[in-house]
C-alpha positions in Angstrom: 102.5 47.4 77.7 106.2 48.5 77.5 109.0 47.5 79.9 111.8 49.7 81.1 115.4 48.5 80.1 118.2 50.1 82.0 121.8 49.7 81.0 124.5 50.9 83.4 128.2 50.6 84.1 129.4 49.5 87.5 132.7 51.2 88.0 135.6 49.3 89.7 138.8 50.5 91.1 140.5 50.3 87.7 139.1 50.4 84.1 139.5 46.7 83.9 137.2 46.3 86.9 134.2 48.0 85.2 131.3 45.9 84.1 128.1 46.5 82.3 124.8 45.3 83.6 121.3 45.4 82.2 118.1 45.4 84.3 114.6 45.3 83.1 111.1 46.0 84.4 110.9 46.7 88.1 114.6 45.8 88.7 115.5 48.4 86.1 113.2 51.0 87.7 114.7 50.3 91.1 118.3 50.6 89.7 117.4 53.9 87.9 115.8 55.2 91.1 118.9 54.3 93.2 121.2 55.9 90.8 119.2 59.1 90.6 118.7 59.4 94.3 122.5 59.3 95.0 123.4 60.0 98.6 119.7 60.7 99.5 118.8 57.1 99.0 115.1 55.9 98.4 112.2 54.4 100.2 109.2 52.6 99.0 107.0 55.5 100.1 108.9 58.0 98.0 108.3 55.9 94.8 105.1 54.2 95.9 103.4 54.5 92.6 105.3 51.3 91.6 107.6 50.2 94.3 105.2 48.1 96.6 107.9 45.3 96.7 111.0 47.5 96.8 112.7 45.3 99.4 112.4 42.3 96.9 113.8 44.3 94.0 116.7 45.5 96.2 117.4 41.9 97.3 117.6 40.7 93.7 119.9 43.6 92.7 122.1 42.6 95.6 122.2 38.8 95.2 121.5 37.9 91.6 124.7 37.1 89.7 123.7 39.5 86.9 123.9 42.5 89.2 125.7 41.9 92.4 125.3 45.5 93.6 126.3 46.8 97.1 123.1 48.4 98.4 123.0 49.5 102.1 119.8 49.5 104.2 119.1 52.0 106.9 116.0 51.8 109.1 114.2 55.0 109.8 111.4 55.8 112.3 108.2 57.3 111.0 104.8 58.3 112.2 101.8 57.2 110.3 98.6 59.1 111.1 96.0 56.9 112.7 98.5 54.0 112.9 101.2 55.3 115.3 104.9 54.9 115.0 106.8 52.4 112.8 110.0 51.9 110.7 110.8 51.8 107.1 113.9 51.1 105.1 115.9 53.6 103.1 118.2 52.0 100.4 121.5 53.5 99.2 123.4 52.3 96.3 127.1 52.2 97.5 128.7 51.0 94.2 129.7 53.7 91.7 127.2 53.1 88.9 126.8 55.2 85.8 123.5 55.1 83.8 124.2 54.3 80.1 120.7 54.0 78.9 117.1 53.9 80.2 114.4 53.3 77.7 111.0 51.7 77.2 110.8 48.6 75.1 107.7 47.1 73.6 
């Protein structure tokens, strides 16, 4: 089974503030999904084929020293047929991050 490796550049205010990060596996998939979603953001439901623990992946991308990304959470109301109303989180990447490479590795 292969694992996704995502390399990206977090852009700071100056060229000297830029830093490169590398995220693998689910963290890489989450980072790639956040970059690609842009201002739309992502929810676990939208990427449910693999993101059952999206809140955990986002938490690691926020707090782990390797990443330290600014990711905003907004709660949204939703209606689930047969279960009634509830809420889910939508995540927005607020740092300027440019995808450098996203590839599968053995």
